[in-house]
C-alpha angles and dihedrals in degrees: 000000000000126000090251092054090050091052091051091048091052091049093048101039116084114252095237089057091049091049091049090053090047091051091048090052091051091049091050090049091051091050091049090050091050090049091049092050090049092049091048091051091049090049091050091051092047090050092051091048091050092048092050091049091049091050091050093049091047091051091051091049091049090051091051091048091050091051092049091048091051091050091048091050091051090050091048090052091049091048090050090053091047091051091049090050090048091051091051091049092049093047089054090057096046122087113272093251096061127056125192093245090052090047091051091050091052092052 
């Protein structure tokens, strides 16, 4: 609809009808704004819920990693002790002139 046609329509249409249409448009705009606010609030709540869930899952993963790291450290310490014991046992079997650490340095 051209600008000229709109002007003619305004001049021909009764003012109460124009005002009713104007009021209806305002009411529709208000409803749309309410719906938009509601949707924004729901999106905010969903975002918060997702963030909280992500934080919870991350905390659980961190706990599992910490537990695994502690177990790995304990196993490493046990392995270290076992290797030390093995070195002592090997040194006892070697001739008195050679020690395991000297043998390792030579090779």
